N, C-alpha and C positions, 0 to 999 in steps of 0.2 A: 603390415605387419603391426599389431596391435600394440601400442603402448601402455601401461598402468599407470595410473594416475593417483596412487594411494597418496592420504585418505580417503580423497574427494568421491569415491566410489565403493567405499565403504558404507552399511548402513547403519542409520540414527534414530533414535526412537524421537518422535517430535510429537507432545502431548496424547493423544490415545495410538497413535499411529506411527508404525514404524517403515521409514522409507529407504529407500532403495540406494539413493546415494545422498550426498552432501551440497548438489546444486538445486537453486532456488532460482525460479522467473521473478527478477523484481515486479511490482506493479507498474503498470505502464498506460497510461490514457492514451487511448487510441480514435475517439471521438467516433465513431462507426454504429451507435445505437440509432434504433428509431426515435421519433421525436418526443413520443413517450415514455421516453427510458429503457423500453425494453429491447435486448441486447438485439443484435443485427443478426441476418442472416446467414456470415460469413464467421461469425464468433465462433459456432463450434469447432469450424477447421481449425482456426487460427489456435485454439489454444489446445485443442486435439492434438495437431502436429508437435506440440513442447510435453506432450505428457511422458516424456520418459525424462522430464527433471525430477528429482527427488519430490521437491517440490514446486505448484504454478500458485501463485498469489498475483489475482486479478488486477485489472486496469480498478481505477476508486471508483465508487459504485455509492451512489448517494441514497442517504436514508429516511429522504423525505422530499418535499417540493423545496422547502428552504435549503436543502443541503446542495443544492445543483448549483455550479458555475460556470462549468462551459456548455457549449453545444454538443447536443448530441454524447452525451453520456450516460451509462447505464444506471436505472433503479435497481432496488431489491425494497418494494414496502408495498406493490400491488399484485391483483393475483398474476395481470399478464407480466411482470418482469418476473414471479416464481416460475412459469409455465417457461419461460424463455431462457433463463439459465438454467432450468431442469436438462433441458436439450445438450447442455453444456457440459453440466456435471456428468450428465449419464454417458456421455460419449469420451470424456477423459477416463473414468470409471471402467469404462468397456477396455480401454488401454493400460490399463494398471497405473495411471496418475493418483495422484492428491489434490485438490485443488481450495485454496483458502478463499474468499470474496472478502476485499479490499472494503471495507466500510470508509467513505469519504464525504464530509461536510465541509465544502466549502465556506461557511460563513463569510466574512467581506470580500473573499474572490468571486466576485458575481456580479453580474448585471443581468436586470430586471427585463431584457430581450430574449435571454438565455432560460430562462426557467417554467416551469407550466403554468403558473400564476401570476407571471411580470410583476413582481414584488419586489422592492430593493434588498439588497441581501443582510441580514442578522448577522451580530457580532459580539463580542464582549463589550465594547463602547462604540461610542460613533465616531469612530475615526476611519477615515479613507486611506486607503494604500497606496494611494500615489501611483498606481499603475492602470495602464490600459487593458482590456478584457475584448476578444474576437466576438463577435457577435454576426449575424445572417446577414447585417448591413455593412461591415468591417468593423474597425478598431475603432472602440471608444472607450472613453474615460470611466474606472469603476466610479460608481456614486459611492457617496458616504452611507454604509450601512445604517441599518437601525438597530440601539443596543437593546440586546433582550433583558428581559425584565428577570429576574429573580425566580419566578417563577416558570417563566418560558425557559429558563435553561434547563430546570428540572423535568420540563416537557420533553427538550429535547435529548436529553437522556433517555427517556423511555420512546424516542422515536428511534434511536441506537439500539435500544432493546428489541422493540420490533422487528426492525430491519434482521439483526443477528437471528432472530427466529424465523424470518422469512426463508434468509439464506440457509438455514437448514432445511426447511421445508424444501427448498429448491434444491438439496441435495448437495449441496457443498460441506466441505470436511470441517471446516472450520470459517474464523473471523479474522482477519487483521483490521484494527484500528489504526486508521491514520493520524497519526498523530504528529506528521513530521510537515513539511516543506510549504508553511507558512497556511496551511490551511485551521479548521475554526481549534481545532485541539490546541494546536500551536499557538494560533492567537492570544489563548487564554495563559500562556505560560509569559508572554512577551508584555513586558509595559510598556511598550512601544504602542501596543495595540488592546491594552485592559488598563485602564483605568477606575477601575471599580472600587466602590467603599463598602462590597455589601462581603457574604463569604467566600466570593469565588473572583477576589482583587484584593492587593496589597500585598502579603506576605507571601513566600513561597510555599508555603502551607495551602494556600489558598487559589492560588493561580494555579496547584498544582489538582485542587482539587476535582474539578472537571473532568479529567483524565482519568484520574480513579474510579469517580463515578460511573462514569462509561463502559469503563472496566469492568468492573464490579457487577452492575448491574445485564451485561453483556455477558459474564460468568455465573452468575446466578439462574441466566435466561436459557442458554446451550451447553454449560458445563465449562469448566475453568480449564479443561482442556482440550476445548475447539475453539480457544480466545487467545489471540496475541496482540498485538500492537508495535508498531514503526514509530519510531523516534528520530529525529534528525539536529541533536545539539548542535547551536552554536551557526544554524541556519540563517541568514541574512536576506531573504529575500522579502521581496515587496513590503520594506518597510518594518520588517520583523527585526526588531533590538533586543536579545533577550537580558544584556543588561549584565553588570559584574556579577550577579548573583547567579546566573543563569547554569555554570556549571553546577555550583551546588542545589539547584530547583533539580536538576538531573539526579542528581543522587539520592535526593529523598525519594523523587517520584520515583526511581526504580527501585529502590528499597523497599517502599511500599507495595508495588504493583508484584515484586516478589513474593509477598505474604498471601498473594491470591492463588500463586500457584499456576498462572497460564503457562499455554502451551512454548510460547517461547518471546521474547522480544527480537525485532530487526530494525538494527543501526545501520542507517544513514550517515556516513563518517563524513566528516570534514575536513578535520582538521586533530584536533585537541588528542594527544596522545592517551598524557595523563590521564584525561576524564573517561575515554574508551576502555583503560585499565581497570580505574576506580567500577566502571559499571562491570565488567566481567565478575570481580570481584563480590560485587552485592549480587548480581545475578545467578539463581542459584539452577537454573531450568535453560534450556537450549538457548543458544543465541547465534541470531541469522548476521551477517554481517556486508554491508553494502559500500564499498569502495568506486565509486562511479570514475571512470574513464579508468581503472588499473590494468596494466598490459596483461596481454595474454600468457608471460611467462611467469606473472605471478599467481596465476589462478590457484587456489592450492593455499599457498602460502598461510594465512592467518587461520585456516585449519592445523596445518602442520604445528606450527605454533603453539597451537591452543588458546590464541584470543578468539577463535571464533568454534562452532560447533559446525555449522554451514555456510554458506557464502551465495550471496545473491547478483544478478547481472542481470544487465536491462537491456542495451542496444545492443550486444552479442548475438542474447539470446531473440530478439527481437529481428536478426537477420540472419540466425541460423537455428532454423526450426528443427535440425535435428544437432542441437549443440553438444549434447551426452555425445555422439556417435564422433564425430570431427575432434572432440578433447579425446578420446581413449583410441583415436587413428591417429593421430596428431595431425590432424589434414588442415587445412587452409581455411580461414573463415570469409562469410561475405562480408561486404562492407554495407552499412546501412546508407538509408535513403531519407534523410533529412524532411525532405520534401515529401513524403508519404505516411510521416508520423501520426499525422493530424487527419481526419475526414478521409475522406474518398470511399472506393472498393476494394477491389479484390488486389491490385496493384500495392506493391510495398508492404502488404495484409499478410495475403495467404502463399506468394507465388515466388518467395525467396526459394531460388536454388537446393537442393537436399543431394548429398552423396552417394553415388552410383551404389549396385546395390552390391558391387564388385569391390569397391573401396570401403561400404558399411562393414568392417566385421565385428560389430559389435553387438549383433543379435545373436 
């Protein structure tokens, strides 16, 4: 017997699209692309299986050679990348789904062995993250990155814009900028990673400038209603420390981004509930909230309370391609297998079991 879960199964407008429900597939790196960054052969099936969520946000996808951090992650800046992603977006659309490609520049979270040009990573400042990186020869220390010049920062903004245009050419419905999880955009926010003395360092306004310029450039290139951003206020991964000014930086940033009329902001929430409430007040467009590890019984609580317009889920969607059907039927969920999260082939990628046709009453 189908159990309704209002309001999660009500439609919602996000940018120029009317989504059929408020469930979002969170971006999850799977490291199954070809070495040239073209999406792997199994990726189409992977995303199509999950097309009934209101919105799919893809795995982090590099906008340039410099943007790659991990082995076999996809790109979206060459004709081959565009052709590979077009197969995926077309198949998702054929199933009635919507898909935003997440643009992720890893910045200093990179290793020369993993990138096409085999050069050291780039970052706001020449400060190593103090972390290891998996490479084809095993774990290695991440080397100290090279600090971007002011002109190179501006060229990186242009690379994001080019990648966004490429994503639209590949049939994506929109772009999510990865401004979270200790990658390049957040590296600019954090004084522990950004000691610049030009217009991209120092004050709150300067440290937020790169994110705002990237969002502005992409909005101008493909439309604000196809542009979004993911943020993770308070994330302390891999040497990132946003300092005492961190919450105020996000209040300033969100207020400035709100002026652009972007499709949504996607918050990976850590623990600062007052800051989250302030972001909700400052942001007038749809807000997607992702609370890692949220119990099954709390699905829909943030939408019901009005704190969010949509909710994003990672591992539960990874392990349950029929996530929407299972929620509607109040069916048990598969458990995810961490051993198959990164790299490999079909196992742990497209072979998680789905409900039988008799059990799935949601069609």
